[in-house]
C-alpha positions as CSV (number, residue, x, y, z in Angstrom):
1,D,20.6,14.5,0.4
2,I,18.5,11.3,0.4
3,D,20.6,10.0,3.3
4,E,20.0,13.3,5.2
5,F,16.2,13.0,4.6
6,L,16.2,9.5,6.0
7,A,18.3,10.4,8.9
8,V,16.1,13.3,10.1
9,G,12.9,11.4,9.6
10,K,11.5,9.3,12.5
11,Y,11.2,6.2,10.4
12,S,11.6,2.5,11.3
13,T,14.5,0.5,9.9
14,A,12.3,-1.2,7.4
15,T,10.8,2.1,6.3
16,V,14.3,3.6,5.8
17,E,15.3,0.7,3.7
18,N,12.1,0.9,1.6
19,Y,12.1,4.6,1.1
20,G,15.9,4.7,0.4
21,R,15.6,2.0,-2.3
22,T,12.7,3.8,-4.0
23,L,14.3,7.3,-3.8
24,R,17.6,6.1,-5.2
25,L,15.8,4.3,-8.0
26,I,13.7,7.3,-9.0
27,T,16.6,9.7,-8.9
28,K,18.7,7.4,-10.9
29,E,16.1,7.0,-13.6
30,L,14.5,10.5,-13.7
31,G,17.4,12.6,-12.4
32,D,16.3,16.0,-11.1
33,L,12.9,15.8,-9.4
34,S,12.4,19.5,-8.9
35,D,10.0,19.8,-11.8
36,L,8.4,16.3,-11.6
37,S,4.7,16.4,-12.3
38,A,2.0,14.3,-10.8
39,V,1.4,12.7,-14.2
40,G,5.1,12.0,-14.6
41,L,5.3,10.4,-11.1
42,R,2.2,8.3,-11.8
43,Q,3.7,7.1,-15.1
44,W,6.9,6.2,-13.4
45,L,5.2,4.2,-10.7
46,E,3.0,2.3,-13.3
47,E,6.0,1.5,-15.5
48,K,7.6,-0.4,-12.6
49,G,4.9,-3.1,-12.7
50,W,4.5,-3.0,-9.0
51,G,1.3,-4.0,-7.2
52,N,-1.0,-1.6,-5.4
53,A,0.7,-2.0,-2.0
54,T,4.2,-1.4,-3.4
55,Q,3.1,1.6,-5.5
56,W,1.3,3.1,-2.5
57,S,4.4,2.7,-0.3
58,A,6.7,4.1,-2.9
59,L,4.4,7.1,-3.4
60,C,4.5,7.8,0.4
61,G,8.3,7.8,0.3
62,V,8.6,10.0,-2.8
63,R,5.9,12.5,-1.5
64,A,7.6,12.8,1.9
65,Y,11.0,13.4,0.2
66,L,9.7,15.9,-2.3
67,K,7.9,17.9,0.5
68,W,11.1,17.9,2.6
69,R,13.4,18.8,-0.3
70,Y,11.3,21.2,-2.3
71,G,8.4,22.3,-0.1
72,A,4.7,21.8,0.1
73,S,4.0,23.4,-3.3
74,H,5.8,20.8,-5.3
75,P,3.5,19.8,-8.2
76,A,3.9,16.0,-7.7
77,L,2.4,16.2,-4.2
78,T,-1.1,16.3,-5.7
79,L,-0.8,12.7,-6.8
80,R,-2.9,10.2,-4.7
81,I,-3.2,6.4,-5.0
82,K,-6.0,4.6,-3.3
83,R,-4.6,1.8,-1.1
84,L,-6.6,-1.4,-1.7
85,D,-7.3,-3.9,1.0
86,S,-4.9,-6.8,1.1
87,P,-6.3,-10.2,0.0
88,P,-6.4,-13.0,2.5
89,Q,-3.0,-14.5,3.2
90,R,-2.3,-18.0,1.9
91,V,-2.2,-20.8,4.4
92,L,-0.1,-23.9,4.8
93,K,-1.6,-27.4,4.8
94,Q,-0.7,-29.8,7.6
95,K,1.6,-31.8,5.3
96,Q,3.5,-28.8,4.3
97,V,4.0,-27.8,8.0
98,S,5.2,-31.3,8.8
99,A,7.6,-31.4,5.9
100,L,9.0,-28.1,6.9
101,L,9.6,-28.9,10.6
102,E,11.0,-32.3,9.8
103,S,13.6,-30.8,7.4
104,F,15.8,-29.4,10.2
105,N,18.9,-31.3,11.4
106,T,18.3,-31.2,15.2
107,A,21.6,-33.0,15.8
108,S,23.4,-29.6,15.6
109,P,22.9,-26.4,17.5
110,K,22.3,-24.6,14.3
111,G,19.5,-27.0,13.4
112,R,17.9,-26.6,16.8
113,R,18.1,-22.9,16.5
114,D,16.5,-22.9,13.0
115,L,13.7,-25.2,14.2
116,A,12.9,-22.9,17.1
117,L,12.9,-19.9,14.8
118,C,10.7,-21.6,12.2
119,A,8.2,-22.9,14.8
120,L,8.0,-19.5,16.4
121,F,7.3,-17.9,13.0
122,L,4.5,-20.5,12.4
123,D,2.9,-20.0,15.8
124,S,3.1,-16.3,16.2
125,G,2.8,-15.0,12.6
126,L,5.5,-12.4,13.4
127,R,7.0,-10.4,10.5
128,V,10.6,-11.0,9.8
129,A,11.7,-7.6,11.1
130,E,9.7,-8.2,14.3
131,M,11.5,-11.6,14.8
132,C,14.8,-9.9,14.3
133,R,13.9,-7.5,17.2
134,L,12.6,-10.1,19.6
135,E,14.2,-9.5,23.0
136,L,14.7,-12.1,25.6
137,K,13.2,-10.0,28.3
138,W,9.9,-10.0,26.3
139,L,9.9,-13.8,25.8
140,D,7.9,-15.6,28.5
141,L,8.5,-19.3,28.4
142,E,6.2,-20.1,31.3
143,E,3.2,-18.3,29.8
144,R,4.3,-19.2,26.3
145,S,3.9,-15.6,25.1
146,L,5.9,-12.8,23.7
147,R,5.9,-9.1,23.1
148,V,7.7,-7.4,20.3
149,R,8.1,-3.9,18.8
150,G,6.0,-4.0,15.6
151,K,5.2,-1.6,12.7
152,G,5.0,2.0,13.7
153,G,6.6,1.3,17.1
154,A,3.6,-0.4,18.6
155,V,4.1,-3.3,20.9
156,E,2.5,-6.5,19.6
157,F,1.6,-9.6,21.5
158,G,2.0,-13.2,20.4
159,V,1.7,-16.7,21.8
160,F,3.2,-20.1,21.0
161,S,2.6,-23.8,21.5
162,Q,4.1,-26.2,24.0
163,F,6.1,-27.8,21.2
164,T,7.6,-24.4,20.3
165,R,8.4,-23.7,23.9
166,A,10.4,-27.0,24.0
167,Y,12.3,-26.0,20.8
168,L,13.0,-22.6,22.3
169,I,14.3,-24.1,25.6
170,N,16.6,-26.4,23.6
171,W,18.0,-23.5,21.6
172,L,18.4,-21.1,24.5
173,G,20.4,-23.9,26.3
174,D,22.6,-24.2,23.2
175,R,22.9,-20.5,23.0
176,Q,24.5,-20.2,26.4
177,R,27.1,-22.8,25.3
178,V,27.9,-22.0,21.7
179,V,27.4,-18.2,21.5
180,A,30.2,-16.1,22.8
181,E,29.1,-13.0,24.7
182,C,25.4,-13.6,24.7
183,S,23.3,-10.5,24.5
184,E,19.8,-9.9,25.8
185,L,18.9,-8.0,22.7
186,T,17.8,-10.9,20.6
187,C,17.0,-14.6,20.7
188,F,18.5,-15.8,17.4
189,G,21.4,-13.5,16.3
190,P,25.0,-14.7,15.9
191,R,27.1,-13.8,19.0
192,G,24.0,-12.2,20.5
193,A,23.8,-9.6,17.7
194,P,20.4,-8.8,16.1
195,V,19.5,-10.9,13.1
196,V,19.3,-9.0,9.9
197,V,16.2,-9.4,7.8
198,V,18.0,-10.8,4.8
199,A,19.9,-13.3,6.9
200,V,16.7,-14.9,8.3
201,G,15.6,-15.8,4.8
202,L,19.0,-17.1,3.7
203,R,19.5,-19.2,6.8
204,L,16.1,-20.8,6.4
205,D,16.7,-21.3,2.7
206,E,19.8,-23.4,3.4
207,R,17.7,-26.2,4.8
208,R,17.5,-29.3,2.6
209,A,13.7,-29.2,2.6
210,P,11.2,-30.3,-0.1
211,A,10.5,-27.6,-2.7
212,R,7.1,-26.9,-1.3
213,A,8.5,-26.5,2.2
214,R,11.2,-24.1,0.9
215,A,8.5,-21.8,-0.2
216,L,7.6,-21.0,3.4
217,H,11.3,-20.4,4.2
218,R,11.1,-17.4,1.9
219,R,7.6,-16.4,3.2
220,P,7.7,-16.8,7.0
221,R,4.7,-14.5,7.4
222,R,2.4,-17.3,6.1
223,V,0.5,-18.9,8.9
224,I,-1.4,-22.1,9.5
């Protein structure tokens, strides 16, 4: 019934993945949740070794499921976890940025695509899921701006540099030639299909970049 709960809830794709992973884990480890207490749920969360943000997100998913499955009187619904403010994000030094951008083989369409993708990540600070949903109709090359559907369905605004604009123009030119049946749904997906979140990380990790540069490939949210 976890799949049914996720199907009827109005959750984003990322939320469905996160909640689904948490719920399958807790039911695998604890079994029947009908008598789960608030103390038992807290103990399970703490035993995972997760940080505050992950615990808070997991608790939201479990609470929503328990309320849907067993009703508002379930004993574990009394558990609360205070969500702490996130610490400042780490930033890249100029040498790291240069090493990263120089690591792409721009002699190939794939390299030009990956360079455009990486540069847009650096300029805009988009989340991976947001980059996957970037639609061509919301990419304005003249104004060097973009709009994308963000967390909670809100439309977010971003800008990018003249250099990134040039990289995007090069890739979009390649895209028309090398991608069969181009779609307007996304800028970077194979055959015009949306890029999946995991694929973004894997593609970027394939680059033969210095070790310090590869760290960004796995954390595209870091900004200058």
